[in-house]
C-alpha positions in Angstrom: 112.3 127.5 105.7 112.1 131.2 104.6 108.9 132.9 105.4 108.0 133.4 101.7 108.2 129.6 101.2 106.0 128.6 104.2 102.7 126.9 103.7 99.7 126.1 106.0 98.1 122.7 105.4 95.2 121.8 107.7 94.1 118.2 107.8 90.8 117.4 109.6 90.0 113.7 110.3 86.7 114.4 112.1 83.1 115.1 111.4 79.5 114.9 112.6 77.8 111.5 112.3 74.2 112.3 113.0 71.7 115.2 112.9 71.0 114.4 116.5 74.4 115.9 117.3 73.3 119.2 115.9 70.6 121.9 116.2 67.8 121.4 113.7 68.0 123.1 110.3 66.9 126.7 110.5 68.1 127.1 114.1 70.8 129.7 114.4 73.1 127.2 116.0 72.8 124.6 113.2 76.2 123.6 111.8 75.5 120.8 109.4 73.9 122.7 106.5 74.5 126.4 107.6 77.3 128.2 105.8 76.9 131.1 108.2 77.8 129.0 111.3 80.9 130.6 113.0 83.0 127.5 112.3 82.2 127.4 108.7 82.9 131.1 108.4 86.3 130.5 110.1 87.1 127.8 107.5 86.4 130.4 104.7 88.6 132.9 106.4 91.4 130.4 106.8 91.3 129.4 103.2 91.3 133.1 102.1 94.4 133.6 104.2 96.2 130.9 102.1 95.6 127.6 103.8 95.0 124.3 102.0 92.3 122.6 104.0 91.3 119.0 104.0 88.4 117.2 105.6 87.6 113.5 105.7 84.4 112.8 103.7 83.2 110.5 106.5 82.4 106.9 107.1 78.7 106.8 106.4 78.9 105.1 103.0 75.8 103.1 102.0 77.5 99.7 101.9 78.9 99.5 105.5 78.3 102.7 107.4 79.8 103.3 110.9 77.3 102.3 113.6 77.1 106.0 114.7 75.8 107.2 111.3 72.4 108.9 111.6 72.0 110.8 108.4 69.5 109.2 106.0 71.0 111.0 103.1 73.8 113.6 102.4 76.1 112.5 105.2 78.9 114.8 104.1 78.0 117.9 106.1 79.3 121.0 107.8 82.9 121.9 107.1 83.5 118.4 105.6 81.3 119.6 102.7 82.6 123.2 102.6 83.2 124.5 99.1 86.7 125.8 100.1 88.0 122.5 101.3 89.0 119.2 99.7 86.7 116.5 101.0 88.6 113.2 100.8 87.0 109.8 100.3 88.7 106.4 100.7 89.8 103.7 98.3 91.7 100.5 99.0 95.1 99.7 97.8 93.7 98.4 94.5 91.8 101.6 93.9 88.3 100.4 94.7 86.2 102.6 96.9 85.8 101.2 100.5 82.1 100.7 101.3 82.1 103.0 104.4 83.4 106.1 102.4 80.6 108.6 102.4 78.9 109.5 99.2 77.6 112.9 98.0 76.0 115.2 97.4 77.3 117.3 100.3 75.2 119.7 102.4 77.2 123.0 102.0 78.5 122.1 98.5 76.8 119.4 96.4 79.9 118.3 94.5 81.4 116.2 97.3 83.5 114.2 97.9 86.3 116.0 95.9 88.9 113.2 95.6 89.9 109.9 97.0 93.1 108.5 98.4 94.2 105.2 99.9 93.0 103.9 103.3 92.9 100.6 105.1 96.6 100.1 105.1 99.2 99.0 107.7 100.6 102.1 109.3 100.5 103.7 112.8 99.3 100.6 114.7 97.3 103.0 116.8 94.4 100.5 116.9 96.6 97.5 117.6 99.5 95.6 116.1 97.3 93.8 113.6 94.8 96.6 112.9 95.0 98.8 109.8 94.8 102.6 109.7 91.3 102.9 108.3 88.4 105.2 107.5 88.4 108.4 105.5 90.3 109.7 108.6 93.3 107.8 107.3 92.7 108.9 103.7 92.5 112.6 104.5 96.2 113.0 105.7 97.4 111.1 102.7 95.9 113.8 100.5 97.4 116.5 102.8 100.9 115.0 102.5 100.7 115.1 98.7 99.8 118.8 98.8 102.6 119.4 101.3 105.0 118.0 98.7 103.6 120.3 96.1 103.9 123.3 98.4 107.6 122.6 98.7 107.8 123.7 95.1 104.8 126.1 94.6 103.9 128.7 97.2 100.4 130.2 97.6 101.6 133.1 95.5 102.4 130.6 92.7 99.3 128.6 93.2 96.3 129.7 95.3 94.3 127.2 97.4 91.6 127.3 94.8 94.1 126.6 92.1 95.5 123.8 94.2 92.1 122.2 94.5 91.6 122.6 90.8 95.0 120.9 90.1 94.1 117.9 92.2 90.7 117.5 90.7 91.9 118.0 87.1 94.7 115.4 87.4 92.8 112.8 89.4 92.8 109.2 88.0 89.1 108.6 87.0 88.0 105.3 88.6 84.3 105.4 87.9 82.1 107.1 85.4 83.8 109.8 83.4 84.2 113.1 85.3 82.8 113.9 88.7 80.4 111.6 90.4 78.9 111.5 93.9 80.6 108.2 94.8 84.3 108.9 94.1 84.3 112.7 93.4 86.9 113.4 90.8 88.5 110.1 91.8 91.9 109.0 92.9 94.7 111.6 93.5 97.4 110.9 90.9 100.8 112.0 92.0 102.5 111.3 88.7 99.9 113.4 86.9 100.4 116.3 89.4 104.1 116.2 88.8 103.6 116.3 85.0 101.1 119.2 85.3 103.6 121.2 87.3 106.4 120.4 84.8 104.2 121.7 82.0 103.3 124.7 84.0 106.9 125.7 84.5 107.7 125.0 80.9 105.0 127.3 79.8 106.3 130.1 82.0 104.8 129.4 85.4 107.0 128.9 88.4 
């Protein structure tokens, strides 16, 4: 691919499950709620350089949290809640939120998660022949692949990472209450609506 058409899409299926894994709030080494932590600063710099960055929202949802979850509230933390990334929650193949998908508000940015995509589907068989790919760790790369497809048509010069995040939020298929909510974010990524928005953009003079 020519250099001017290249894109950098960073998918992160990991996160911190418990405040016991971190330094306490106010400590200079604290990561969970500290935008000045070196890793969180590195995420900012990466996005400013043109990367589309995705993080799993986490599996500490109120209905069936992972046994490792130790946050009593606001489990979307650290870079998973960074304002310059898309935090991805999980829904099943019928569009219903899976009970382990973490709810907001986030710690670095309150309006988390951003969007949801499908999880709990047959796929890699990494956990066994009869085990699904699951968790928001499976949902996160689904969102990343959608953006990879968009980047095959629109470069960072055409559409900045911020504009990309806005596109995905604006075209999302609302599954819950109207607009953003702390359960589903802006709701389910809608590939058809994204294609239509790009078509209109080009018709109106955008590339």
